[in-house]
C-alpha positions in Angstrom: -30.9 -20.8 53.5 -28.3 -22.7 55.1 -25.4 -24.1 53.4 -24.9 -27.6 54.9 -26.3 -31.2 55.7 -29.9 -31.2 55.7 -32.2 -32.3 58.7 -29.0 -31.6 61.1 -28.7 -29.0 63.8 -25.0 -28.9 64.5 -23.7 -26.6 62.3 -21.4 -28.3 59.5 -18.4 -26.3 60.5 -17.0 -24.8 63.7 -16.9 -21.2 63.9 -13.2 -19.6 63.6 -12.6 -17.2 66.0 -9.6 -14.7 65.8 -7.4 -17.1 67.6 -7.4 -19.1 65.4 -9.7 -23.1 64.7 -10.6 -24.2 67.9 -10.7 -21.4 69.4 -13.9 -19.4 68.4 -16.9 -19.2 69.2 -18.3 -22.9 69.0 -15.7 -24.0 71.3 -17.1 -25.2 74.5 -14.6 -26.9 76.1 -12.2 -25.5 79.0 -10.4 -22.5 77.9 -6.5 -22.8 76.8 -4.0 -22.3 79.5 -1.8 -20.7 76.8 -4.3 -18.6 75.4 -5.2 -15.1 77.1 -8.4 -14.3 78.1 -10.2 -12.4 75.4 -12.5 -9.1 76.0 -16.0 -9.5 75.3 -16.5 -9.3 71.4 -19.9 -8.9 69.6 -20.9 -12.1 67.9 -21.1 -10.3 64.9 -17.9 -9.9 65.0 -16.4 -13.5 65.7 -19.0 -15.3 63.3 -17.7 -13.1 60.6 -13.4 -14.0 61.1 -13.2 -10.6 62.9 -14.1 -8.3 59.7 -17.1 -6.8 57.7 -17.6 -5.6 54.4 -17.0 -2.4 55.3 -13.5 -3.0 56.6 -12.9 -4.5 53.2 -14.7 -2.3 50.9 -12.2 0.8 49.9 -13.4 4.1 51.2 -15.7 6.0 48.8 -14.0 8.9 47.2 -14.1 11.0 44.5 -11.6 10.6 42.0 -10.2 12.7 39.5 -11.5 11.5 36.4 -15.0 12.2 38.1 -14.4 15.3 39.3 -12.7 16.7 35.9 -15.8 17.0 33.8 -17.4 18.8 36.7 -15.0 21.3 36.7 -14.8 21.5 33.0 -18.2 22.4 33.2 -18.1 25.1 35.9 -15.4 26.7 34.3 -17.3 27.0 30.8 -20.1 27.9 32.3 -18.9 30.9 34.2 -17.1 31.8 31.6 -19.5 32.3 29.6 -21.5 33.7 32.9 -18.8 36.2 32.9 -17.3 37.6 29.6 -21.0 39.0 28.6 -21.6 40.9 31.8 -18.0 42.0 31.6 -17.2 43.3 28.4 -21.2 43.6 27.2 -21.4 41.7 23.7 -24.6 43.5 22.9 -28.4 41.8 22.3 -26.7 38.2 22.3 -25.2 39.0 25.5 -27.8 38.5 28.0 -28.8 34.6 26.0 -24.7 33.7 26.2 -25.0 35.1 30.1 -28.1 33.0 30.4 -26.7 29.5 28.8 -23.5 30.3 31.2 -25.7 30.4 34.0 -27.7 27.2 33.4 -24.0 25.1 32.8 -22.6 26.6 36.0 -26.1 25.2 38.0 -25.9 21.9 35.9 -22.1 21.8 37.0 -23.1 22.3 40.9 -26.0 19.9 40.5 -23.8 17.2 39.0 -20.8 17.7 41.7 -23.7 17.3 44.8 -24.8 14.1 43.2 -21.4 12.8 42.9 -20.3 14.3 46.3 -23.7 12.1 47.4 -22.9 8.8 46.3 -19.2 9.1 47.6 -21.0 9.3 50.5 -20.1 13.0 51.6 -22.8 15.7 52.7 -23.5 19.0 53.3 -21.7 21.0 56.1 -23.5 20.6 59.2 -26.2 18.3 58.4 -26.3 15.0 59.5 -25.7 11.7 57.2 -27.8 10.6 55.2 -29.4 7.3 56.4 -28.9 7.9 60.0 -33.1 9.4 61.1 -31.7 12.9 62.6 -33.3 15.4 61.5 -31.5 18.4 60.0 -31.8 22.1 61.9 -34.2 23.8 60.5 -32.3 27.3 61.0 -29.1 25.4 59.0 -31.7 24.5 56.5 -33.2 28.2 56.0 -29.5 29.6 55.9 -28.9 27.1 52.7 -31.9 27.9 51.2 -31.7 31.8 51.6 -28.1 31.4 49.9 -28.8 30.0 47.0 -32.2 32.0 46.6 -30.0 35.1 46.8 -27.4 33.6 44.4 -30.3 33.0 41.8 -31.8 36.5 42.5 -28.7 38.6 41.9 -27.5 36.6 38.9 -31.0 36.8 37.1 -31.0 40.8 37.9 -27.5 41.0 36.2 -28.9 39.6 33.7 -31.5 41.3 33.0 -29.9 44.1 33.6 -27.8 43.7 30.0 -31.1 44.0 28.1 
C-alpha cells in the first residue's frame, strides 16, 4: 500500500538521487551542465537514497557479555570432566566426569547457536541461506571428528568404573 494521494499515477514526491533533489531517477529534463555523468547505478540504490538497511545496521558479532557465560560453563564442565579422571576420586568420579562432559557439550551447543545468530558458520561450509550444498567430504570429516571425541570421552569415563 502506497502512502500518497489516492487515484494519482504520479509519485507524490520526486525521488532524490545521490546528487541531491532534482537530480534523481525521476528527473526527465536535460542533464545539468555542472553535474558530471554518474555511472549506471541499480535502481534499488537510487530509490533508497543509496543506502540499505544492511549498511545502516551495525555488524552482528559476539560481545563479551554473550561469550562470558558460555566460556564459564565450558570451563566448569571441562574441570569436572578432568579432575575425576586425573585424580581418581573413587566411585563417584564417573558420575562427576559424565556431568562435566554433559556441561561441556551444553556449552559447545550454546556457543554454536550464539555464533550462528551472529552470522558465523563452520569453516569450509557455505553460509546459511546461500542455497549452496555443503561438500559431503567436509560434513563427513566434521561428523567423524565429533563421533571420535564422543567415543573417547565415554570410553575414558567407562574406564573409571
